[in-house]
A tleap script that builds the chain and sets N, CA, C and O, in Angstrom:
source leaprc.protein.ff14SB
mol = sequence {
  NMET ALA ASN ARG ALA LEU VAL GLU GLU GLN
  CYS GLU ASP THR ARG LEU ILE ILE GLU GLU
  LEU LEU GLU ASP GLY SER ASP PRO HIE ALA
  LEU TYR THR ILE GLU HIE HIE LEU SER ALA
  GLU LYS PHE GLU ALA LEU GLU GLN ALA ALA
  VAL GLU ALA PHE LYS LEU GLY PHE GLU VAL
  THR ASP ALA GLU GLU LEU GLU ILE GLU ASP
  GLY SER LEU VAL MET GLY CYS ASP VAL ILE
  SER GLU VAL GLY LEU ASN ALA GLU LEU ILE
  ASP THR GLN VAL GLU GLN LEU VAL ALA LEU
  ALA GLU ARG CYS GLY VAL ASN TYR ASP GLY
  TRP GLY THR TYR PHE GLU ASP PRO ASN ALA
  ASP ASP GLU GLY SER ASP PHE SER ASP ASP
  ASP GLU GLY LYS ARG CHIE
}
set mol.1.N position { 17.297 -4.074 10.876 }
set mol.1.CA position { 16.416 -3.066 11.444 }
set mol.1.C position { 15.987 -2.096 10.356 }
set mol.1.O position { 16.818 -1.537 9.640 }
set mol.2.N position { 14.690 -1.908 10.243 }
set mol.2.CA position { 14.150 -1.013 9.221 }
set mol.2.C position { 14.517 0.434 9.511 }
set mol.2.O position { 14.709 0.811 10.667 }
set mol.3.N position { 14.613 1.225 8.489 }
set mol.3.CA position { 14.896 2.641 8.588 }
set mol.3.C position { 13.849 3.287 9.498 }
set mol.3.O position { 12.701 3.459 9.090 }
set mol.4.N position { 14.236 3.647 10.730 }
set mol.4.CA position { 13.301 4.168 11.732 }
set mol.4.C position { 12.595 5.428 11.265 }
set mol.4.O position { 11.391 5.579 11.472 }
set mol.5.N position { 13.335 6.336 10.635 }
set mol.5.CA position { 12.721 7.593 10.194 }
set mol.5.C position { 11.631 7.335 9.165 }
set mol.5.O position { 10.558 7.934 9.235 }
set mol.6.N position { 11.896 6.450 8.210 }
set mol.6.CA position { 10.901 6.127 7.196 }
set mol.6.C position { 9.699 5.427 7.823 }
set mol.6.O position { 8.556 5.740 7.489 }
set mol.7.N position { 9.945 4.496 8.718 }
set mol.7.CA position { 8.847 3.783 9.377 }
set mol.7.C position { 7.991 4.766 10.170 }
set mol.7.O position { 6.763 4.709 10.099 }
set mol.8.N position { 8.617 5.663 10.920 }
set mol.8.CA position { 7.854 6.633 11.717 }
set mol.8.C position { 7.036 7.560 10.823 }
set mol.8.O position { 5.890 7.878 11.138 }
set mol.9.N position { 7.624 7.991 9.710 }
set mol.9.CA position { 6.901 8.842 8.763 }
set mol.9.C position { 5.693 8.101 8.204 }
set mol.9.O position { 4.602 8.662 8.105 }
set mol.10.N position { 5.895 6.839 7.839 }
set mol.10.CA position { 4.800 6.040 7.293 }
set mol.10.C position { 3.717 5.795 8.341 }
set mol.10.O position { 2.533 5.777 8.003 }
set mol.11.N position { 4.096 5.605 9.602 }
set mol.11.CA position { 3.105 5.399 10.664 }
set mol.11.C position { 2.241 6.652 10.841 }
set mol.11.O position { 1.034 6.550 11.063 }
set mol.12.N position { 2.858 7.827 10.745 }
set mol.12.CA position { 2.083 9.069 10.789 }
set mol.12.C position { 1.125 9.133 9.609 }
set mol.12.O position { -0.041 9.493 9.770 }
set mol.13.N position { 1.617 8.783 8.418 }
set mol.13.CA position { 0.773 8.771 7.223 }
set mol.13.C position { -0.384 7.793 7.375 }
set mol.13.O position { -1.496 8.075 6.930 }
set mol.14.N position { -0.133 6.647 8.000 }
set mol.14.CA position { -1.185 5.654 8.209 }
set mol.14.C position { -2.338 6.253 8.993 }
set mol.14.O position { -3.500 6.078 8.626 }
set mol.15.N position { -2.026 6.953 10.060 }
set mol.15.CA position { -3.076 7.547 10.876 }
set mol.15.C position { -3.830 8.632 10.111 }
set mol.15.O position { -5.045 8.766 10.261 }
set mol.16.N position { -3.123 9.400 9.300 }
set mol.16.CA position { -3.779 10.431 8.489 }
set mol.16.C position { -4.697 9.814 7.441 }
set mol.16.O position { -5.814 10.290 7.237 }
set mol.17.N position { -4.240 8.769 6.783 }
set mol.17.CA position { -5.061 8.100 5.770 }
set mol.17.C position { -6.327 7.538 6.403 }
set mol.17.O position { -7.424 7.725 5.876 }
set mol.18.N position { -6.177 6.851 7.532 }
set mol.18.CA position { -7.342 6.277 8.211 }
set mol.18.C position { -8.300 7.383 8.636 }
set mol.18.O position { -9.511 7.260 8.451 }
set mol.19.N position { -7.767 8.456 9.200 }
set mol.19.CA position { -8.607 9.581 9.628 }
set mol.19.C position { -9.371 10.178 8.442 }
set mol.19.O position { -10.566 10.453 8.553 }
set mol.20.N position { -8.690 10.380 7.309 }
set mol.20.CA position { -9.340 10.930 6.119 }
set mol.20.C position { -10.437 10.004 5.600 }
set mol.20.O position { -11.523 10.458 5.241 }
set mol.21.N position { -10.151 8.718 5.564 }
set mol.21.CA position { -11.163 7.766 5.103 }
set mol.21.C position { -12.412 7.834 5.974 }
set mol.21.O position { -13.529 7.895 5.460 }
set mol.22.N position { -12.223 7.824 7.282 }
set mol.22.CA position { -13.364 7.841 8.196 }
set mol.22.C position { -14.107 9.168 8.129 }
set mol.22.O position { -15.336 9.185 8.190 }
set mol.23.N position { -13.381 10.292 8.004 }
set mol.23.CA position { -14.032 11.598 7.857 }
set mol.23.C position { -14.859 11.669 6.577 }
set mol.23.O position { -15.892 12.338 6.535 }
set mol.24.N position { -14.400 10.975 5.532 }
set mol.24.CA position { -15.128 10.944 4.261 }
set mol.24.C position { -16.330 10.011 4.306 }
set mol.24.O position { -17.113 9.970 3.357 }
set mol.25.N position { -16.490 9.258 5.397 }
set mol.25.CA position { -17.625 8.362 5.533 }
set mol.25.C position { -17.360 6.930 5.117 }
set mol.25.O position { -18.302 6.153 4.955 }
set mol.26.N position { -16.106 6.566 4.940 }
set mol.26.CA position { -15.767 5.196 4.575 }
set mol.26.C position { -16.146 4.255 5.726 }
set mol.26.O position { -16.107 4.637 6.896 }
set mol.27.N position { -16.506 3.046 5.378 }
set mol.27.CA position { -16.992 2.056 6.338 }
set mol.27.C position { -15.888 1.653 7.317 }
set mol.27.O position { -14.888 1.069 6.897 }
set mol.28.N position { -16.044 1.950 8.612 }
set mol.28.CA position { -15.000 1.612 9.584 }
set mol.28.C position { -14.869 0.113 9.843 }
set mol.28.O position { -13.884 -0.333 10.431 }
set mol.29.N position { -15.862 -0.669 9.404 }
set mol.29.CA position { -15.860 -2.105 9.680 }
set mol.29.C position { -15.504 -2.962 8.467 }
set mol.29.O position { -15.469 -4.188 8.565 }
set mol.30.N position { -15.245 -2.337 7.344 }
set mol.30.CA position { -14.964 -3.070 6.105 }
set mol.30.C position { -13.544 -3.618 6.098 }
set mol.30.O position { -12.677 -3.154 6.839 }
set mol.31.N position { -13.325 -4.611 5.249 }
set mol.31.CA position { -11.969 -5.033 4.924 }
set mol.31.C position { -11.489 -4.149 3.790 }
set mol.31.O position { -12.222 -3.897 2.833 }
set mol.32.N position { -10.264 -3.682 3.899 }
set mol.32.CA position { -9.687 -2.786 2.906 }
set mol.32.C position { -8.545 -3.477 2.182 }
set mol.32.O position { -7.763 -4.216 2.780 }
set mol.33.N position { -8.467 -3.225 0.898 }
set mol.33.CA position { -7.338 -3.695 0.110 }
set mol.33.C position { -6.232 -2.665 0.300 }
set mol.33.O position { -6.344 -1.530 -0.164 }
set mol.34.N position { -5.167 -3.065 0.982 }
set mol.34.CA position { -4.030 -2.186 1.256 }
set mol.34.C position { -2.961 -2.479 0.205 }
set mol.34.O position { -2.486 -3.609 0.083 }
set mol.35.N position { -2.595 -1.456 -0.545 }
set mol.35.CA position { -1.596 -1.596 -1.608 }
set mol.35.C position { -0.316 -0.878 -1.188 }
set mol.35.O position { -0.236 0.349 -1.240 }
set mol.36.N position { 0.673 -1.650 -0.776 }
set mol.36.CA position { 1.994 -1.106 -0.457 }
set mol.36.C position { 2.765 -1.018 -1.776 }
set mol.36.O position { 2.736 -1.952 -2.577 }
set mol.37.N position { 3.448 0.092 -1.999 }
set mol.37.CA position { 4.114 0.339 -3.279 }
set mol.37.C position { 5.627 0.161 -3.161 }
set mol.37.O position { 6.269 0.749 -2.291 }
set mol.38.N position { 6.182 -0.658 -4.050 }
set mol.38.CA position { 7.629 -0.850 -4.133 }
set mol.38.C position { 8.099 -0.424 -5.517 }
set mol.38.O position { 7.379 -0.583 -6.503 }
set mol.39.N position { 9.310 0.117 -5.584 }
set mol.39.CA position { 9.886 0.468 -6.882 }
set mol.39.C position { 11.388 0.254 -6.853 }
set mol.39.O position { 12.010 0.222 -5.791 }
set mol.40.N position { 11.955 0.108 -8.040 }
set mol.40.CA position { 13.398 -0.095 -8.178 }
set mol.40.C position { 13.824 0.271 -9.584 }
set mol.40.O position { 13.032 0.220 -10.525 }
set mol.41.N position { 15.084 0.641 -9.712 }
set mol.41.CA position { 15.627 0.922 -11.041 }
set mol.41.C position { 15.863 -0.364 -11.817 }
set mol.41.O position { 15.770 -0.385 -13.044 }
set mol.42.N position { 16.169 -1.438 -11.095 }
set mol.42.CA position { 16.472 -2.716 -11.740 }
set mol.42.C position { 15.369 -3.725 -11.477 }
set mol.42.O position { 14.956 -3.936 -10.336 }
set mol.43.N position { 14.902 -4.341 -12.546 }
set mol.43.CA position { 13.841 -5.336 -12.449 }
set mol.43.C position { 14.235 -6.475 -11.506 }
set mol.43.O position { 13.408 -6.947 -10.727 }
set mol.44.N position { 15.479 -6.913 -11.572 }
set mol.44.CA position { 15.924 -8.052 -10.768 }
set mol.44.C position { 15.750 -7.797 -9.276 }
set mol.44.O position { 15.342 -8.693 -8.537 }
set mol.45.N position { 16.056 -6.580 -8.828 }
set mol.45.CA position { 15.894 -6.241 -7.408 }
set mol.45.C position { 14.420 -6.244 -7.023 }
set mol.45.O position { 14.049 -6.741 -5.960 }
set mol.46.N position { 13.580 -5.684 -7.899 }
set mol.46.CA position { 12.152 -5.658 -7.624 }
set mol.46.C position { 11.579 -7.073 -7.602 }
set mol.46.O position { 10.734 -7.397 -6.768 }
set mol.47.N position { 12.043 -7.907 -8.521 }
set mol.47.CA position { 11.588 -9.294 -8.570 }
set mol.47.C position { 11.944 -10.027 -7.273 }
set mol.47.O position { 11.128 -10.775 -6.735 }
set mol.48.N position { 13.159 -9.809 -6.779 }
set mol.48.CA position { 13.574 -10.434 -5.521 }
set mol.48.C position { 12.669 -9.973 -4.370 }
set mol.48.O position { 12.244 -10.784 -3.547 }
set mol.49.N position { 12.381 -8.671 -4.317 }
set mol.49.CA position { 11.510 -8.147 -3.264 }
set mol.49.C position { 10.101 -8.722 -3.382 }
set mol.49.O position { 9.472 -9.042 -2.373 }
set mol.50.N position { 9.608 -8.854 -4.603 }
set mol.50.CA position { 8.268 -9.408 -4.823 }
set mol.50.C position { 8.190 -10.852 -4.334 }
set mol.50.O position { 7.212 -11.241 -3.696 }
set mol.51.N position { 9.204 -11.634 -4.628 }
set mol.51.CA position { 9.235 -13.036 -4.181 }
set mol.51.C position { 9.250 -13.094 -2.652 }
set mol.51.O position { 8.533 -13.892 -2.049 }
set mol.52.N position { 10.066 -12.251 -2.035 }
set mol.52.CA position { 10.143 -12.230 -0.565 }
set mol.52.C position { 8.809 -11.807 0.056 }
set mol.52.O position { 8.386 -12.375 1.063 }
set mol.53.N position { 8.145 -10.808 -0.543 }
set mol.53.CA position { 6.849 -10.362 -0.035 }
set mol.53.C position { 5.809 -11.470 -0.173 }
set mol.53.O position { 4.982 -11.664 0.719 }
set mol.54.N position { 5.850 -12.192 -1.288 }
set mol.54.CA position { 4.941 -13.317 -1.495 }
set mol.54.C position { 5.165 -14.382 -0.417 }
set mol.54.O position { 4.205 -14.944 0.110 }
set mol.55.N position { 6.416 -14.655 -0.096 }
set mol.55.CA position { 6.738 -15.642 0.945 }
set mol.55.C position { 6.210 -15.213 2.309 }
set mol.55.O position { 5.937 -16.055 3.165 }
set mol.56.N position { 6.064 -13.889 2.514 }
set mol.56.CA position { 5.523 -13.371 3.772 }
set mol.56.C position { 3.991 -13.436 3.808 }
set mol.56.O position { 3.374 -13.108 4.822 }
set mol.57.N position { 3.381 -13.865 2.688 }
set mol.57.CA position { 1.933 -14.023 2.657 }
set mol.57.C position { 1.178 -12.916 1.941 }
set mol.57.O position { -0.052 -12.908 1.952 }
set mol.58.N position { 1.882 -11.991 1.325 }
set mol.58.CA position { 1.233 -10.920 0.582 }
set mol.58.C position { 0.945 -11.364 -0.853 }
set mol.58.O position { 1.636 -12.223 -1.402 }
set mol.59.N position { -0.070 -10.774 -1.441 }
set mol.59.CA position { -0.296 -10.896 -2.881 }
set mol.59.C position { 0.586 -9.832 -3.531 }
set mol.59.O position { 0.780 -8.760 -2.958 }
set mol.60.N position { 1.118 -10.115 -4.712 }
set mol.60.CA position { 2.002 -9.165 -5.383 }
set mol.60.C position { 1.547 -9.010 -6.835 }
set mol.60.O position { 1.299 -9.995 -7.530 }
set mol.61.N position { 1.441 -7.754 -7.281 }
set mol.61.CA position { 1.051 -7.507 -8.667 }
set mol.61.C position { 2.263 -7.661 -9.589 }
set mol.61.O position { 3.406 -7.668 -9.133 }
set mol.62.N position { 1.997 -7.783 -10.872 }
set mol.62.CA position { 3.073 -7.819 -11.857 }
set mol.62.C position { 3.800 -6.476 -11.873 }
set mol.62.O position { 3.205 -5.427 -11.626 }
set mol.63.N position { 5.077 -6.529 -12.165 }
set mol.63.CA position { 5.877 -5.308 -12.259 }
set mol.63.C position { 5.441 -4.494 -13.467 }
set mol.63.O position { 5.087 -5.044 -14.510 }
set mol.64.N position { 5.473 -3.173 -13.311 }
set mol.64.CA position { 5.145 -2.252 -14.390 }
set mol.64.C position { 6.218 -1.186 -14.472 }
set mol.64.O position { 6.847 -0.844 -13.471 }
set mol.65.N position { 6.422 -0.668 -15.661 }
set mol.65.CA position { 7.349 0.436 -15.829 }
set mol.65.C position { 6.601 1.727 -15.485 }
set mol.65.O position { 5.501 1.972 -15.979 }
set mol.66.N position { 7.220 2.548 -14.626 }
set mol.66.CA position { 6.593 3.784 -14.167 }
set mol.66.C position { 7.515 4.964 -14.441 }
set mol.66.O position { 8.733 4.860 -14.289 }
set mol.67.N position { 6.927 6.087 -14.844 }
set mol.67.CA position { 7.712 7.310 -15.018 }
set mol.67.C position { 7.592 8.130 -13.738 }
set mol.67.O position { 6.484 8.382 -13.263 }
set mol.68.N position { 8.720 8.546 -13.180 }
set mol.68.CA position { 8.699 9.344 -11.963 }
set mol.68.C position { 8.834 10.830 -12.312 }
set mol.68.O position { 9.009 11.189 -13.477 }
set mol.69.N position { 8.752 11.678 -11.301 }
set mol.69.CA position { 8.698 13.127 -11.495 }
set mol.69.C position { 9.806 13.687 -12.376 }
set mol.69.O position { 9.560 14.605 -13.159 }
set mol.70.N position { 11.008 13.161 -12.268 }
set mol.70.CA position { 12.125 13.704 -13.053 }
set mol.70.C position { 12.165 13.156 -14.482 }
set mol.70.O position { 13.073 13.472 -15.250 }
set mol.71.N position { 11.167 12.331 -14.831 }
set mol.71.CA position { 11.077 11.798 -16.185 }
set mol.71.C position { 11.767 10.460 -16.377 }
set mol.71.O position { 11.620 9.840 -17.430 }
set mol.72.N position { 12.511 10.003 -15.389 }
set mol.72.CA position { 13.172 8.704 -15.520 }
set mol.72.C position { 12.179 7.572 -15.269 }
set mol.72.O position { 11.106 7.773 -14.699 }
set mol.73.N position { 12.566 6.385 -15.709 }
set mol.73.CA position { 11.695 5.218 -15.583 }
set mol.73.C position { 12.209 4.276 -14.509 }
set mol.73.O position { 13.413 4.058 -14.377 }
set mol.74.N position { 11.273 3.721 -13.740 }
set mol.74.CA position { 11.586 2.699 -12.738 }
set mol.74.C position { 10.580 1.568 -12.911 }
set mol.74.O position { 9.573 1.715 -13.604 }
set mol.75.N position { 10.862 0.458 -12.282 }
set mol.75.CA position { 9.923 -0.655 -12.234 }
set mol.75.C position { 9.195 -0.573 -10.895 }
set mol.75.O position { 9.800 -0.249 -9.873 }
set mol.76.N position { 7.895 -0.868 -10.903 }
set mol.76.CA position { 7.121 -0.814 -9.671 }
set mol.76.C position { 6.124 -1.945 -9.593 }
set mol.76.O position { 5.705 -2.495 -10.611 }
set mol.77.N position { 5.746 -2.285 -8.371 }
set mol.77.CA position { 4.690 -3.272 -8.142 }
set mol.77.C position { 4.000 -2.947 -6.831 }
set mol.77.O position { 4.510 -2.175 -6.019 }
set mol.78.N position { 2.843 -3.540 -6.637 }
set mol.78.CA position { 2.117 -3.390 -5.384 }
set mol.78.C position { 2.158 -4.698 -4.614 }
set mol.78.O position { 2.060 -5.784 -5.185 }
set mol.79.N position { 2.303 -4.566 -3.314 }
set mol.79.CA position { 2.277 -5.687 -2.387 }
set mol.79.C position { 0.975 -5.517 -1.604 }
set mol.79.O position { 0.794 -4.528 -0.896 }
set mol.80.N position { 0.081 -6.481 -1.737 }
set mol.80.CA position { -1.305 -6.287 -1.317 }
set mol.80.C position { -1.695 -7.187 -0.148 }
set mol.80.O position { -1.311 -8.354 -0.071 }
set mol.81.N position { -2.470 -6.599 0.756 }
set mol.81.CA position { -3.101 -7.363 1.830 }
set mol.81.C position { -4.539 -6.876 1.958 }
set mol.81.O position { -4.901 -5.836 1.410 }
set mol.82.N position { -5.338 -7.620 2.670 }
set mol.82.CA position { -6.712 -7.224 2.926 }
set mol.82.C position { -6.935 -7.257 4.432 }
set mol.82.O position { -6.957 -8.320 5.054 }
set mol.83.N position { -7.100 -6.056 5.006 }
set mol.83.CA position { -7.247 -5.931 6.457 }
set mol.83.C position { -8.243 -4.827 6.789 }
set mol.83.O position { -8.626 -4.037 5.926 }
set mol.84.N position { -8.653 -4.786 8.044 }
set mol.84.CA position { -9.470 -3.681 8.523 }
set mol.84.C position { -8.605 -2.448 8.722 }
set mol.84.O position { -7.383 -2.509 8.591 }
set mol.85.N position { -9.239 -1.337 9.036 }
set mol.85.CA position { -8.492 -0.096 9.277 }
set mol.85.C position { -7.897 -0.114 10.678 }
set mol.85.O position { -8.338 0.608 11.572 }
set mol.86.N position { -6.899 -0.945 10.843 }
set mol.86.CA position { -6.219 -1.116 12.117 }
set mol.86.C position { -4.805 -0.558 11.959 }
set mol.86.O position { -3.950 -1.179 11.327 }
set mol.87.N position { -4.568 0.618 12.542 }
set mol.87.CA position { -3.282 1.306 12.357 }
set mol.87.C position { -2.105 0.443 12.803 }
set mol.87.O position { -1.068 0.430 12.138 }
set mol.88.N position { -2.244 -0.270 13.905 }
set mol.88.CA position { -1.131 -1.075 14.410 }
set mol.88.C position { -0.788 -2.211 13.449 }
set mol.88.O position { 0.386 -2.507 13.222 }
set mol.89.N position { -1.805 -2.839 12.892 }
set mol.89.CA position { -1.575 -3.921 11.936 }
set mol.89.C position { -0.912 -3.388 10.668 }
set mol.89.O position { 0.025 -3.998 10.153 }
set mol.90.N position { -1.393 -2.263 10.167 }
set mol.90.CA position { -0.788 -1.665 8.973 }
set mol.90.C position { 0.636 -1.217 9.275 }
set mol.90.O position { 1.521 -1.372 8.433 }
set mol.91.N position { 0.872 -0.663 10.467 }
set mol.91.CA position { 2.234 -0.284 10.876 }
set mol.91.C position { 3.174 -1.486 10.847 }
set mol.91.O position { 4.320 -1.372 10.410 }
set mol.92.N position { 2.691 -2.629 11.309 }
set mol.92.CA position { 3.497 -3.851 11.303 }
set mol.92.C position { 3.853 -4.242 9.870 }
set mol.92.O position { 4.992 -4.615 9.587 }
set mol.93.N position { 2.879 -4.156 8.973 }
set mol.93.CA position { 3.154 -4.451 7.569 }
set mol.93.C position { 4.170 -3.473 7.002 }
set mol.93.O position { 5.095 -3.876 6.297 }
set mol.94.N position { 4.008 -2.197 7.304 }
set mol.94.CA position { 4.944 -1.174 6.818 }
set mol.94.C position { 6.356 -1.502 7.292 }
set mol.94.O position { 7.299 -1.480 6.501 }
set mol.95.N position { 6.503 -1.804 8.571 }
set mol.95.CA position { 7.829 -2.103 9.113 }
set mol.95.C position { 8.429 -3.331 8.414 }
set mol.95.O position { 9.608 -3.331 8.060 }
set mol.96.N position { 7.618 -4.373 8.217 }
set mol.96.CA position { 8.085 -5.568 7.503 }
set mol.96.C position { 8.571 -5.215 6.101 }
set mol.96.O position { 9.638 -5.657 5.673 }
set mol.97.N position { 7.783 -4.420 5.398 }
set mol.97.CA position { 8.087 -4.139 3.999 }
set mol.97.C position { 9.205 -3.113 3.830 }
set mol.97.O position { 9.934 -3.162 2.839 }
set mol.98.N position { 9.353 -2.200 4.763 }
set mol.98.CA position { 10.497 -1.277 4.724 }
set mol.98.C position { 11.784 -2.077 4.919 }
set mol.98.O position { 12.766 -1.861 4.209 }
set mol.99.N position { 11.777 -2.994 5.876 }
set mol.99.CA position { 12.961 -3.836 6.109 }
set mol.99.C position { 13.250 -4.706 4.885 }
set mol.99.O position { 14.406 -4.852 4.488 }
set mol.100.N position { 12.215 -5.279 4.292 }
set mol.100.CA position { 12.384 -6.094 3.092 }
set mol.100.C position { 12.952 -5.240 1.953 }
set mol.100.O position { 13.853 -5.681 1.240 }
set mol.101.N position { 12.438 -4.040 1.784 }
set mol.101.CA position { 12.919 -3.150 0.724 }
set mol.101.C position { 14.399 -2.838 0.904 }
set mol.101.O position { 15.159 -2.831 -0.065 }
set mol.102.N position { 14.801 -2.585 2.127 }
set mol.102.CA position { 16.215 -2.306 2.403 }
set mol.102.C position { 17.090 -3.514 2.070 }
set mol.102.O position { 18.150 -3.367 1.461 }
set mol.103.N position { 16.644 -4.706 2.469 }
set mol.103.CA position { 17.410 -5.923 2.188 }
set mol.103.C position { 17.575 -6.166 0.696 }
set mol.103.O position { 18.622 -6.628 0.244 }
set mol.104.N position { 16.527 -5.849 -0.069 }
set mol.104.CA position { 16.527 -6.146 -1.501 }
set mol.104.C position { 17.028 -4.985 -2.357 }
set mol.104.O position { 17.185 -5.134 -3.569 }
set mol.105.N position { 17.276 -3.847 -1.748 }
set mol.105.CA position { 17.757 -2.697 -2.505 }
set mol.105.C position { 16.698 -2.035 -3.368 }
set mol.105.O position { 16.993 -1.564 -4.466 }
set mol.106.N position { 15.449 -1.995 -2.870 }
set mol.106.CA position { 14.362 -1.325 -3.578 }
set mol.106.C position { 13.802 -0.222 -2.690 }
set mol.106.O position { 14.209 -0.075 -1.538 }
set mol.107.N position { 12.872 0.547 -3.228 }
set mol.107.CA position { 12.257 1.649 -2.489 }
set mol.107.C position { 10.876 1.245 -1.991 }
set mol.107.O position { 10.099 0.623 -2.715 }
set mol.108.N position { 10.580 1.606 -0.744 }
set mol.108.CA position { 9.214 1.486 -0.232 }
set mol.108.C position { 8.585 2.859 -0.418 }
set mol.108.O position { 9.064 3.846 0.140 }
set mol.109.N position { 7.510 2.923 -1.204 }
set mol.109.CA position { 6.913 4.199 -1.582 }
set mol.109.C position { 5.561 4.456 -0.924 }
set mol.109.O position { 4.742 5.188 -1.480 }
set mol.110.N position { 5.309 3.872 0.246 }
set mol.110.CA position { 4.062 4.124 0.959 }
set mol.110.C position { 2.961 3.152 0.576 }
set mol.110.O position { 3.190 2.175 -0.137 }
set mol.111.N position { 1.767 3.438 1.062 }
set mol.111.CA position { 0.635 2.573 0.784 }
set mol.111.C position { -0.611 3.413 0.531 }
set mol.111.O position { -0.665 4.601 0.850 }
set mol.112.N position { -1.595 2.764 -0.046 }
set mol.112.CA position { -2.869 3.412 -0.286 }
set mol.112.C position { -3.985 2.391 -0.261 }
set mol.112.O position { -3.746 1.184 -0.246 }
set mol.113.N position { -5.197 2.888 -0.258 }
set mol.113.CA position { -6.381 2.042 -0.292 }
set mol.113.C position { -7.515 2.837 -0.905 }
set mol.113.O position { -7.310 3.974 -1.331 }
set mol.114.N position { -8.691 2.270 -0.956 }
set mol.114.CA position { -9.834 2.896 -1.582 }
set mol.114.C position { -10.970 3.058 -0.582 }
set mol.114.O position { -11.078 2.297 0.380 }
set mol.115.N position { -11.807 4.051 -0.818 }
set mol.115.CA position { -13.004 4.309 -0.039 }
set mol.115.C position { -13.912 3.082 -0.087 }
set mol.115.O position { -14.110 2.488 -1.147 }
set mol.116.N position { -14.450 2.716 1.048 }
set mol.116.CA position { -15.408 1.610 1.138 }
set mol.116.C position { -16.756 2.179 1.575 }
set mol.116.O position { -16.909 2.644 2.704 }
set mol.117.N position { -17.722 2.138 0.674 }
set mol.117.CA position { -19.044 2.700 0.936 }
set mol.117.C position { -19.802 1.818 1.921 }
set mol.117.O position { -20.041 0.643 1.640 }
set mol.118.N position { -20.185 2.371 3.077 }
set mol.118.CA position { -20.932 1.559 4.052 }
set mol.118.C position { -22.345 1.236 3.586 }
set mol.118.O position { -23.001 0.364 4.157 }
set mol.119.N position { -22.824 1.932 2.549 }
set mol.119.CA position { -24.182 1.719 2.042 }
set mol.119.C position { -24.211 0.990 0.717 }
set mol.119.O position { -25.238 0.988 0.038 }
set mol.120.N position { -23.110 0.373 0.335 }
set mol.120.CA position { -23.058 -0.331 -0.947 }
set mol.120.C position { -24.074 -1.467 -0.946 }
set mol.120.O position { -24.198 -2.208 0.030 }
set mol.121.N position { -24.805 -1.594 -2.066 }
set mol.121.CA position { -25.848 -2.613 -2.174 }
set mol.121.C position { -25.298 -4.002 -2.430 }
set mol.121.O position { -25.828 -4.991 -1.923 }
set mol.122.N position { -24.221 -4.077 -3.227 }
set mol.122.CA position { -23.673 -5.393 -3.539 }
set mol.122.C position { -22.177 -5.404 -3.261 }
set mol.122.O position { -21.532 -4.360 -3.160 }
set mol.123.N position { -21.649 -6.611 -3.140 }
set mol.123.CA position { -20.242 -6.773 -2.781 }
set mol.123.C position { -19.294 -6.266 -3.850 }
set mol.123.O position { -18.136 -5.979 -3.545 }
set mol.124.N position { -19.739 -6.145 -5.086 }
set mol.124.CA position { -18.878 -5.698 -6.169 }
set mol.124.C position { -18.736 -4.193 -6.248 }
set mol.124.O position { -17.901 -3.690 -7.000 }
set mol.125.N position { -19.540 -3.462 -5.481 }
set mol.125.CA position { -19.517 -2.002 -5.540 }
set mol.125.C position { -18.945 -1.446 -4.258 }
set mol.125.O position { -19.630 -1.398 -3.236 }
set mol.126.N position { -17.680 -1.022 -4.301 }
set mol.126.CA position { -17.020 -0.518 -3.112 }
set mol.126.C position { -17.139 0.986 -2.954 }
set mol.126.O position { -16.789 1.516 -1.899 }
set mol.127.N position { -17.621 1.691 -3.971 }
set mol.127.CA position { -17.734 3.134 -3.854 }
set mol.127.C position { -18.897 3.645 -4.675 }
set mol.127.O position { -19.311 3.019 -5.651 }
set mol.128.N position { -19.421 4.797 -4.267 }
set mol.128.CA position { -20.519 5.408 -4.989 }
set mol.128.C position { -19.970 6.186 -6.177 }
set mol.128.O position { -18.756 6.333 -6.323 }
set mol.129.N position { -20.868 6.684 -7.028 }
set mol.129.CA position { -20.441 7.462 -8.189 }
set mol.129.C position { -19.655 8.689 -7.769 }
set mol.129.O position { -18.713 9.079 -8.458 }
set mol.130.N position { -20.023 9.314 -6.638 }
set mol.130.CA position { -19.320 10.509 -6.174 }
set mol.130.C position { -17.902 10.210 -5.743 }
set mol.130.O position { -17.031 11.074 -5.842 }
set mol.131.N position { -17.653 9.003 -5.266 }
set mol.131.CA position { -16.348 8.630 -4.747 }
set mol.131.C position { -15.538 7.798 -5.721 }
set mol.131.O position { -14.412 7.407 -5.413 }
set mol.132.N position { -16.092 7.521 -6.893 }
set mol.132.CA position { -15.429 6.638 -7.841 }
set mol.132.C position { -14.004 7.114 -8.118 }
set mol.132.O position { -13.770 8.272 -8.465 }
set mol.133.N position { -13.080 6.203 -7.958 }
set mol.133.CA position { -11.693 6.503 -8.229 }
set mol.133.C position { -10.990 7.227 -7.111 }
set mol.133.O position { -9.784 7.452 -7.206 }
set mol.134.N position { -11.682 7.603 -6.059 }
set mol.134.CA position { -11.043 8.322 -4.960 }
set mol.134.C position { -10.159 7.366 -4.185 }
set mol.134.O position { -10.607 6.321 -3.713 }
set mol.135.N position { -8.921 7.734 -4.064 }
set mol.135.CA position { -7.958 6.873 -3.399 }
set mol.135.C position { -7.217 7.667 -2.353 }
set mol.135.O position { -6.873 8.830 -2.563 }
set mol.136.N position { -6.976 7.038 -1.238 }
set mol.136.CA position { -6.238 7.691 -0.148 }
set mol.136.C position { -4.846 7.135 -0.057 }
set mol.136.O position { -4.067 7.556 0.799 }
savepdb mol mol.pdb
quit
């Protein structure tokens, strides 16, 4: 069973992120690249979590060394899916990945996505110059 408090906190964050995206004018009908963030002090634990996430059907980025607020270094990767802005579906992914993180001894550090411009002219341009780099 996934950590209920963490899952509930993340579900609240999901609704806030979706609300902010829509208030900013992001396309409500677009597919979004959802990047769930995992981190661990030990590469081996992160690698195990990445393999398990891949088996669940997620794309997984290569591990990177990250410096956290206290100056220490951890290993991190993103677990990626492509879905619409459906809070229930994202909640299901969060619950899956929180449980996976607990099993593997890694941290689930939330998720993010990018603004999707509803007026983009071509498929390669997901945001306008004003929104470039804006991430929720």
